[in-house]
Residue frames as qw, qx, qy, qz and C-alpha x, y, z in Angstrom:
[[0.089, -0.552, 0.806, 0.195, -41.13, 93.14, -9.33],
 [0.871, 0.229, -0.191, -0.390, -41.63, 90.30, -11.61],
 [0.573, -0.415, 0.707, 0.014, -40.41, 86.84, -10.69],
 [0.536, 0.417, -0.622, -0.389, -39.12, 84.65, -13.36],
 [0.901, -0.168, 0.316, -0.244, -40.25, 81.10, -13.05],
 [0.210, -0.442, 0.826, 0.281, -37.68, 78.45, -13.69],
 [0.657, 0.207, -0.483, -0.540, -38.64, 76.38, -16.60],
 [0.855, -0.212, 0.376, -0.289, -40.02, 72.97, -15.60],
 [0.291, 0.505, -0.795, -0.170, -37.46, 70.30, -16.32],
 [0.941, -0.103, -0.078, -0.311, -38.80, 66.77, -16.57],
 [0.327, -0.589, 0.738, -0.035, -36.44, 64.48, -14.63],
 [0.596, 0.285, -0.680, -0.319, -35.54, 61.32, -16.45],
 [0.622, -0.307, 0.568, -0.442, -37.18, 59.05, -13.89],
 [0.938, 0.245, -0.002, -0.246, -37.82, 56.39, -16.50],
 [0.536, 0.598, -0.575, 0.157, -34.04, 55.81, -16.76],
 [0.343, -0.538, 0.646, -0.418, -33.64, 54.72, -13.13],
 [0.889, -0.042, 0.386, -0.244, -35.36, 51.31, -13.47],
 [0.824, 0.539, -0.167, 0.042, -33.41, 50.62, -16.65],
 [0.194, 0.700, -0.600, 0.336, -30.08, 51.42, -14.97],
 [0.591, -0.391, 0.580, -0.403, -31.04, 49.27, -11.97],
 [0.948, 0.173, 0.209, -0.168, -31.97, 46.28, -14.15],
 [0.653, 0.653, -0.350, 0.159, -28.77, 46.61, -16.18],
 [0.067, -0.644, 0.653, -0.393, -26.62, 46.71, -13.02],
 [0.766, -0.204, 0.492, -0.360, -28.47, 43.73, -11.56],
 [0.926, 0.370, 0.012, -0.069, -28.05, 41.69, -14.73],
 [0.450, 0.704, -0.487, 0.253, -24.35, 42.51, -14.91],
 [0.307, -0.552, 0.661, -0.404, -23.71, 41.54, -11.30],
 [0.878, -0.032, 0.382, -0.286, -25.53, 38.21, -11.73],
 [0.877, 0.475, -0.066, 0.033, -23.63, 37.30, -14.87],
 [0.157, 0.786, -0.559, 0.214, -20.20, 38.18, -13.49],
 [0.845, -0.044, -0.521, 0.115, -18.36, 34.98, -12.51],
 [0.617, -0.783, 0.071, -0.012, -17.27, 34.73, -8.89],
 [0.227, 0.783, -0.570, 0.105, -13.57, 35.27, -8.44],
 [0.772, 0.108, -0.610, 0.143, -11.31, 32.31, -7.77],
 [0.095, 0.370, -0.593, 0.709, -10.32, 33.87, -4.45],
 [0.662, -0.282, 0.150, -0.678, -13.76, 33.09, -3.02],
 [0.925, 0.024, -0.361, -0.116, -13.00, 29.38, -3.48],
 [0.430, -0.774, 0.445, -0.133, -9.94, 29.85, -1.25],
 [0.240, 0.533, -0.806, -0.095, -8.10, 27.12, -3.13],
 [0.564, -0.087, 0.747, -0.341, -10.30, 24.36, -1.72],
 [0.061, 0.035, -0.876, -0.478, -11.06, 21.46, -4.08],
 [0.611, -0.058, -0.114, -0.781, -14.64, 20.78, -5.11],
 [0.780, -0.046, -0.605, -0.149, -14.32, 17.09, -4.22],
 [0.529, -0.597, 0.456, -0.396, -14.26, 15.34, -0.85],
 [0.465, 0.303, -0.832, 0.012, -12.16, 12.23, -0.33],
 [0.749, -0.353, 0.231, -0.511, -14.09, 9.62, 1.66],
 [0.999, 0.034, -0.028, -0.026, -13.13, 6.11, 0.49],
 [0.462, -0.650, 0.545, 0.258, -9.68, 4.67, 1.15],
 [0.312, 0.495, -0.715, -0.383, -7.47, 3.07, -1.49],
 [0.127, -0.023, 0.984, -0.119, -8.42, -0.28, 0.03],
 [0.478, 0.472, 0.514, -0.534, -12.12, 0.62, -0.37],
 [0.485, 0.638, -0.273, -0.533, -11.57, 1.47, -4.04],
 [0.124, 0.352, -0.910, -0.178, -9.64, -1.74, -4.61],
 [0.241, 0.143, 0.919, -0.277, -12.38, -3.83, -2.98],
 [0.420, 0.576, 0.540, -0.447, -15.37, -2.14, -4.62],
 [0.494, 0.784, -0.058, -0.372, -14.16, -0.89, -8.01],
 [0.166, 0.678, -0.675, -0.240, -10.71, -2.00, -9.13],
 [0.248, -0.202, 0.947, -0.020, -10.69, -5.72, -8.25],
 [0.578, 0.395, 0.657, -0.280, -14.30, -6.54, -9.26],
 [0.516, 0.765, -0.067, -0.379, -13.98, -4.66, -12.56],
 [0.122, 0.612, -0.753, -0.211, -10.60, -6.16, -13.47],
 [0.387, -0.048, 0.913, -0.115, -11.83, -9.67, -12.53],
 [0.623, 0.546, 0.425, -0.364, -14.94, -9.22, -14.69],
 [0.437, 0.758, -0.353, -0.331, -12.85, -8.17, -17.69],
 [0.057, -0.458, 0.883, 0.083, -10.41, -11.08, -17.24],
 [0.415, 0.112, 0.880, -0.201, -13.23, -13.58, -16.85],
 [0.580, 0.568, 0.143, -0.566, -15.20, -12.25, -19.84],
 [0.706, 0.558, -0.399, -0.179, -12.84, -14.02, -22.25],
 [0.473, -0.494, 0.726, -0.064, -11.19, -17.38, -21.68],
 [0.732, 0.293, -0.550, -0.276, -10.29, -20.67, -23.29],
 [0.588, -0.402, 0.646, -0.274, -10.50, -23.87, -21.29],
 [0.498, 0.298, -0.771, -0.262, -9.46, -27.31, -22.42],
 [0.649, -0.198, 0.563, -0.472, -11.48, -30.26, -21.17],
 [0.539, 0.016, 0.839, 0.074, -12.48, -33.79, -22.17],
 [0.557, 0.669, 0.490, -0.039, -14.64, -32.42, -25.00],
 [0.552, 0.458, 0.186, 0.671, -11.85, -30.22, -26.33],
 [0.235, -0.089, -0.196, 0.948, -11.31, -26.46, -25.96],
 [0.031, -0.794, -0.605, -0.052, -14.15, -24.16, -25.01],
 [0.274, 0.177, -0.011, 0.945, -13.87, -20.43, -25.67],
 [0.119, -0.768, -0.572, 0.263, -15.84, -17.94, -23.63],
 [0.217, 0.014, 0.138, 0.966, -16.38, -14.38, -24.92],
 [0.333, 0.425, 0.325, -0.777, -19.12, -11.75, -25.02],
 [0.337, 0.251, 0.846, 0.327, -21.72, -12.97, -27.54],
 [0.111, 0.756, 0.565, 0.310, -24.16, -10.08, -27.93],
 [0.112, 0.677, -0.008, 0.727, -24.50, -6.32, -27.50],
 [0.604, -0.734, -0.042, -0.307, -25.69, -6.57, -23.90],
 [0.895, -0.307, -0.022, 0.324, -22.70, -8.67, -22.87],
 [0.560, 0.348, 0.006, 0.752, -20.28, -6.31, -24.62],
 [0.170, -0.776, -0.076, -0.603, -22.04, -3.38, -22.96],
 [0.758, -0.649, -0.048, -0.045, -21.52, -4.92, -19.51],
 [0.813, -0.061, 0.004, 0.580, -17.81, -5.51, -20.15],
 [0.287, 0.579, 0.073, 0.759, -17.57, -1.90, -21.30],
 [0.461, -0.808, -0.097, -0.353, -19.22, -0.68, -18.08],
 [0.846, -0.463, -0.001, 0.266, -16.59, -2.53, -16.06],
 [0.657, 0.230, 0.074, 0.715, -13.79, -1.04, -18.16],
 [0.015, -0.750, -0.094, -0.654, -15.15, 2.48, -17.62],
 [0.675, -0.726, -0.061, -0.115, -15.38, 1.84, -13.87],
 [0.846, -0.222, 0.051, 0.483, -11.78, 0.61, -13.80],
 [0.457, 0.500, 0.121, 0.725, -10.60, 3.49, -15.97],
 [0.196, -0.793, -0.044, -0.574, -12.15, 6.15, -13.73],
 [0.808, -0.572, -0.106, 0.097, -11.03, 4.34, -10.56],
 [0.727, 0.102, -0.060, 0.676, -7.44, 5.13, -11.57],
 [0.064, 0.647, 0.017, 0.760, -8.25, 8.85, -11.29],
 [0.639, -0.697, -0.084, -0.313, -9.64, 8.28, -7.81],
 [0.901, -0.218, -0.158, 0.341, -6.53, 6.36, -6.73],
 [0.564, 0.189, -0.082, 0.799, -4.21, 9.32, -7.33],
 [0.188, -0.846, -0.208, -0.453, -6.36, 11.99, -5.67],
 [0.236, 0.389, -0.550, 0.700, -4.36, 13.83, -3.00],
 [0.404, -0.324, 0.413, -0.749, -5.39, 13.19, 0.60],
 [0.892, -0.077, -0.254, -0.367, -6.63, 9.64, 0.08],
 [0.420, -0.541, 0.701, -0.200, -5.44, 7.21, 2.76],
 [0.295, 0.220, -0.907, -0.205, -4.56, 3.59, 2.07],
 [0.448, -0.367, -0.815, -0.027, -6.87, 2.28, 4.80],
 [0.444, -0.790, -0.163, -0.390, -8.96, 3.43, 7.75],
 [0.077, -0.649, 0.606, -0.453, -7.07, 4.16, 10.99],
 [0.547, -0.303, 0.697, -0.351, -6.28, 0.91, 12.78],
 [0.903, 0.308, 0.016, -0.300, -7.27, -1.24, 9.80],
 [0.542, -0.445, 0.680, 0.214, -5.01, -4.26, 9.31],
 [0.273, 0.375, -0.727, -0.507, -3.82, -6.04, 6.20],
 [0.877, 0.015, -0.112, -0.467, -6.10, -8.84, 4.99],
 [0.969, 0.015, -0.173, 0.174, -3.17, -11.24, 5.01],
 [0.259, -0.925, 0.279, -0.003, -0.52, -9.84, 7.41],
 [0.797, -0.285, 0.445, 0.293, 1.87, -12.74, 6.76],
 [0.622, 0.331, 0.449, 0.550, 2.25, -11.62, 3.14],
 [0.168, 0.832, 0.274, 0.452, 0.99, -8.03, 2.86],
 [0.306, 0.177, -0.317, 0.880, 2.66, -4.91, 4.22],
 [0.081, -0.597, -0.615, 0.508, 0.74, -2.99, 6.93],
 [0.264, 0.833, 0.426, 0.235, -1.43, -0.16, 5.46],
 [0.215, -0.950, 0.056, 0.221, 0.53, 2.57, 7.26],
 [0.544, -0.384, 0.529, 0.526, 3.76, 1.23, 5.72],
 [0.464, 0.468, 0.613, 0.436, 2.19, 1.21, 2.24],
 [0.062, 0.957, 0.278, 0.049, 0.96, 4.78, 2.73],
 [0.395, -0.782, 0.261, 0.405, 4.42, 5.93, 3.86],
 [0.554, -0.052, 0.614, 0.560, 5.95, 4.41, 0.71],
 [0.318, 0.713, 0.535, 0.324, 3.38, 6.12, -1.52],
 [0.122, -0.982, -0.116, 0.085, 3.87, 9.50, 0.18],
 [0.542, -0.568, 0.363, 0.502, 7.66, 9.20, 0.01],
 [0.161, -0.210, 0.656, 0.707, 7.63, 8.76, -3.78],
 [0.523, 0.511, 0.451, -0.511, 4.24, 9.81, -5.14],
 [0.387, 0.598, -0.451, -0.538, 5.62, 10.08, -8.67],
 [0.057, 0.204, -0.969, -0.124, 6.31, 6.34, -8.67],
 [0.325, 0.344, 0.787, -0.395, 2.78, 5.61, -7.39],
 [0.459, 0.640, 0.083, -0.611, 1.24, 7.86, -10.04],
 [0.250, 0.488, -0.713, -0.437, 3.34, 6.19, -12.76],
 [0.079, 0.017, 0.996, -0.023, 2.10, 2.73, -11.79],
 [0.373, 0.525, 0.594, -0.482, -1.51, 3.90, -11.63],
 [0.362, 0.639, -0.261, -0.627, -1.02, 5.54, -15.04],
 [0.078, 0.255, -0.917, -0.298, 0.09, 2.16, -16.43],
 [0.229, 0.341, 0.883, -0.226, -3.21, 0.69, -15.26],
 [0.358, 0.671, 0.192, -0.620, -5.07, 3.61, -16.88],
 [0.234, 0.542, -0.583, -0.559, -3.21, 3.13, -20.19],
 [0.004, -0.046, 0.986, 0.160, -3.82, -0.62, -20.35],
 [0.272, 0.488, 0.738, -0.379, -7.50, -0.15, -19.46],
 [0.333, 0.663, -0.061, -0.668, -7.90, 2.54, -22.13],
 [0.172, 0.351, -0.811, -0.435, -6.42, 0.11, -24.66],
 [0.132, 0.199, 0.962, -0.132, -8.83, -2.54, -23.40],
 [0.347, 0.580, 0.401, -0.618, -11.75, -0.17, -23.89],
 [0.329, 0.524, -0.456, -0.640, -10.82, 0.19, -27.56],
 [0.121, 0.095, -0.964, -0.217, -10.90, -3.60, -28.08],
 [0.206, 0.403, 0.796, -0.403, -14.28, -3.70, -26.34],
 [0.365, 0.622, 0.079, -0.688, -15.65, -0.95, -28.57],
 [0.331, 0.432, -0.679, -0.493, -14.34, -2.92, -31.57],
 [0.905, -0.065, 0.201, -0.370, -15.98, -6.09, -30.14],
 [0.569, 0.534, -0.623, 0.049, -12.65, -7.82, -30.63],
 [0.887, -0.436, 0.027, -0.152, -12.72, -10.89, -28.35],
 [0.883, 0.120, -0.138, 0.433, -9.22, -12.05, -29.28],
 [0.257, 0.601, -0.197, 0.731, -7.82, -8.56, -28.72],
 [0.554, -0.660, 0.098, -0.498, -9.61, -8.39, -25.37],
 [0.963, -0.233, -0.083, 0.104, -8.08, -11.72, -24.34],
 [0.720, 0.270, -0.153, 0.621, -4.58, -10.49, -25.20],
 [0.067, 0.639, -0.129, 0.756, -4.86, -6.98, -23.79],
 [0.691, -0.654, -0.101, -0.291, -6.30, -8.10, -20.45],
 [0.860, -0.113, -0.213, 0.451, -2.83, -9.47, -19.66],
 [0.309, 0.459, -0.133, 0.822, -1.57, -5.87, -19.68],
 [0.494, -0.665, -0.026, -0.560, -4.11, -4.96, -16.99],
 [0.918, -0.352, -0.160, 0.087, -2.89, -7.92, -14.95],
 [0.702, 0.182, -0.177, 0.665, 0.74, -6.84, -15.38],
 [0.004, -0.610, 0.078, -0.788, -0.07, -3.26, -14.31],
 [0.708, -0.603, -0.062, -0.362, -1.90, -4.48, -11.20],
 [0.931, -0.190, -0.159, 0.270, 0.85, -6.93, -10.29],
 [0.496, 0.431, -0.184, 0.731, 3.57, -4.28, -10.70],
 [0.276, -0.644, 0.114, -0.704, 1.82, -2.07, -8.16],
 [0.862, -0.456, -0.068, -0.212, 1.04, -4.88, -5.72],
 [0.879, 0.054, -0.213, 0.424, 4.60, -6.19, -5.86],
 [0.302, 0.496, -0.214, 0.785, 5.98, -2.74, -5.09],
 [0.281, -0.467, 0.242, -0.803, 3.61, -1.75, -2.26],
 [0.812, -0.317, -0.014, -0.491, 1.43, -4.58, -0.98],
 [0.936, -0.280, 0.207, 0.058, 3.71, -7.61, -0.88],
 [0.322, 0.834, -0.447, -0.022, 7.28, -6.54, -1.76],
 [0.241, -0.529, 0.804, -0.124, 8.79, -9.44, 0.20],
 [0.863, 0.142, 0.400, -0.272, 6.64, -12.17, -1.34],
 [0.282, -0.383, 0.743, 0.470, 8.88, -14.41, -3.47],
 [0.640, 0.334, -0.266, -0.639, 5.88, -15.53, -5.53],
 [0.979, 0.037, 0.105, -0.172, 5.27, -19.02, -6.83],
 [0.580, -0.475, 0.571, 0.335, 8.34, -21.26, -6.98],
 [0.489, 0.649, -0.400, -0.425, 10.04, -21.35, -10.37],
 [0.966, 0.028, 0.257, -0.009, 10.48, -24.76, -12.04]]
């Protein structure tokens, strides 16, 4: 009896590494699904609103206000304004800091102050927990006031980029008005302000 030998079939072994590399490349390039993030934000809130006011908002706004001024003295009026590129660049840095600070102020989960922290001037200012309760009760109003500060600062940035000292002098009043509107609503709502003549 004669046995028939099966013909030798060469297995395509060379295809296995290629398939493996293709699958590996595909899995690495596939973006991770949103579900893996579990809805958690990528940022962590550490500073309080008071921290941001003390370290970013107030110093930046003060720098912008003080960068342009006119004073009248015995020798006549003296105008102060940025005089060169470096001085304009520094005013611009402060405007950018103030602009981005407004985004930090409206981040959810940010407290007004640390637990147990008191108002700097309790005779005039509301307690931090009272301010926070007001913000949480009507966050849309808080966001609107912060947006007004953003808008006026963005306008200020344009005058800085144009190196327009007179425009900067005029527009800085809008920043002041935006700040005062917020402070009057939350920080010292019962303060009558300076007496009117």
